[in-house]
C-alpha positions in Angstrom: 0.0 0.0 0.0 1.2 3.5 -0.7 0.8 6.4 1.7 -1.6 8.2 -0.6 -4.0 5.2 -0.6 -3.9 4.9 3.2 -4.7 8.6 3.5 -7.7 8.3 1.3 -8.9 5.0 2.7 -8.7 5.8 6.4 -9.4 9.6 6.1 -6.3 10.7 8.0 -4.1 13.8 7.5 -0.5 13.3 6.7 1.8 16.3 6.4 2.8 17.4 2.9 6.6 17.1 3.5 6.2 13.3 3.4 6.2 11.5 0.1 2.6 10.5 -0.4 3.6 8.2 -3.2 6.0 6.1 -1.0 5.2 2.5 -0.3 4.5 1.9 3.4 7.4 0.0 5.2 6.4 -3.5 6.1 6.8 -4.6 9.8 7.4 -8.3 10.3 9.3 -8.4 13.6 10.0 -5.0 15.1 9.7 -1.3 14.3 9.4 2.2 15.8 7.3 5.1 14.7 8.2 8.2 16.7 7.4 7.4 20.4 5.6 4.1 19.6 7.4 0.7 19.4 6.0 -2.5 17.8 7.5 -5.9 18.7 6.3 -9.3 17.5 5.6 -11.6 20.4 4.5 -15.2 21.1 1.6 -14.7 23.5 -2.1 -14.8 23.5 -3.6 -12.6 20.8 -5.9 -9.6 21.2 -9.6 -10.3 20.9 -11.3 -6.9 20.5 -12.1 -6.1 16.8 -11.0 -2.6 15.6 -13.8 -0.6 14.0 -13.7 0.8 10.5 -12.8 4.2 12.1 -9.6 2.7 13.6 -8.3 3.3 17.1 -6.0 5.8 18.7 -2.9 4.0 20.1 -1.4 7.2 21.5 -3.3 10.4 21.7 -1.4 13.5 20.6 0.2 15.3 23.6 2.3 18.4 24.1 1.0 19.7 20.7 1.8 16.3 19.1 -0.3 14.2 16.9 -2.2 10.9 17.4 -0.8 7.5 16.3 -3.8 5.6 14.9 -4.2 2.0 14.0 -6.4 0.9 11.1 -7.1 -2.5 9.5 -6.9 -3.6 5.9 -9.1 -6.5 6.8 -10.1 -7.3 10.4 -7.6 -6.6 13.1 -7.8 -6.9 16.9 -6.5 -4.5 19.6 -6.6 -5.0 23.4 -5.6 -1.8 25.1 -3.4 -2.3 28.2 -4.5 -0.9 31.6 -2.9 2.6 32.2 0.3 2.3 34.2 3.0 4.6 35.4 5.6 1.8 35.2 4.7 -0.3 32.1 5.5 0.9 28.6 2.9 -1.5 27.0 0.1 0.3 25.3 -1.7 -2.8 24.1 -1.6 -6.0 22.1 -2.3 -6.1 18.4 -3.3 -9.2 16.5 -3.3 -9.2 12.7 -5.0 -12.4 11.3 -3.9 -14.1 8.1 -5.2 -12.1 5.1 -5.2 -8.8 6.9 -2.7 -6.0 7.4 -2.7 -3.4 10.2 -1.7 0.2 9.3 -0.2 2.5 11.9 -0.5 6.1 10.8 0.8 9.4 12.2 0.7 12.9 10.5 4.5 13.5 10.9 5.8 9.9 10.5 3.6 8.6 7.7 2.6 4.9 8.0 3.7 1.4 8.7 2.1 -1.8 7.3 2.1 -4.6 9.9 1.8 -8.2 8.6 -0.1 -11.1 10.3 1.0 -12.0 13.8 0.7 -10.8 17.4 2.5 -7.7 18.5 3.2 -5.8 21.7 2.7 -2.1 21.0 4.4 0.2 23.5 6.0 3.5 24.3 9.7 4.3 24.0 11.8 5.7 26.8 14.5 8.4 26.4 17.3 9.4 28.6 17.5 13.1 29.6 18.2 14.2 33.1 16.2 11.0 34.0 14.7 8.2 32.1 11.3 9.3 30.8 8.6 8.3 28.3 9.2 9.8 24.8 6.5 12.5 24.0 6.0 12.8 20.3 
């Protein structure tokens, strides 16, 4: 899928400085998009079906933008309980025949192939270790 197709299909805004004709990178094991990490795992899969509108994985904060998850075919997302100590945002399961698309206005998109993934936040070192705020 190219970024332009994802923009039209999922009705999201992506900034003009990105190449809208670029093919979305394909995630098979691990990837990062800004402050969000994706890691393939061997654990029980998610069970809650994502609606056509998609789901916000991380809401924009500090003037940032939202990372949204959409399905090209059915996908499942189970959000993790909020925690001050865990970096896990939720579990994503992409069944055979589907692709999950993670979109962000400043970072473009990622295409995630079938499997189960832990989606989480990244940490950065400044004066102290802290959650990255995109």
